[in-house]
Residue, then its C-alpha position, 0 to 999 in steps of 0.5 A: x823270389x822265395x817266400x821270405x824275400x823283400x824287394x824294395x819299392x822304387x819311386x812313384x808307380x805309374x798306375x798309382x798316379x793314374x788312379x790318384x788323378x782319377x780319384x782326385x777328379x771324382x772327388x772334385x766333381x763331388x765337391x762341386x756338386x755339393x756346392x751346387x746343392x748348398x743353397x737347397x739346405x737353407x739355414x739347416x746345419x746339414x742337408x743334401x749337400x753334406x755327404x757329397x761334400x765329405x765324400x769329395x773331400x775324402x776322395x781328394x785327400x786319398x787321390x793326393x796320397x795315391x799320386x804321391x805314394x811310392x811303390x810298396x814293399x813286395x813280399x812273397x805269399x805266406x800261408x797261415x799256420x794250421x792254428x790260424x787256419x783253424x781259427x779262421x774256419x771256426x770264425x767262418x762257421x760261427x758266422x754261418x751259425x749266426x745266420x741260422x740262430x738269429x731267426x731261431x733264437x732271436x737277435x739278442x740270444x744269437x748275438x750273445x752266443x756267436x759273440x762269446x764263441x768268437x771272443x773265445x776262438x779269436x781272442x782266446x779269452x777264458x770262457x767266463x770272460x767270453x760269456x761276459x763280453x758276449x753279454x755286453x756286446x749283445x745288450x749294447x747292440x740291442x740298446x743301440x739298434x732295437x731301443x734307440x734306432x727302433x729297428x725291428x729284429x727277430x725275437x726268436x722262440x723266447x720273444x727276447 
């Protein structure tokens, strides 16, 4: 089969049915466990039973979808173009630089610089838009994590 050919899927896939039934069973166990924990929460709107219940419902739904899913279209492997590989490399390098910049310059400044670089590399926006979106990203994340959630992040050499 060449790289661009498509092969039509056929009917239900045995592996999907088996995985779906297993997922369905785990989801049902999670829902039953949440129902066992329900009396512990009392009158509170949420408690120890909430997450297992939501997770169980999601697993049950995914299990049903998996059981009845048909075989996907099969496609050959297509390598990205050079320009896409270059962008992927820049994004990986930016994330590596982020690990170095956060302790050195602090969370806000590091997030601003790397965010602006990623907006430029991936989105190919103009530099002034990248700087603006990087600033909005950094200040928005600072507001959520540092101010509202009171999470301690490195402040870097400038104490920001």
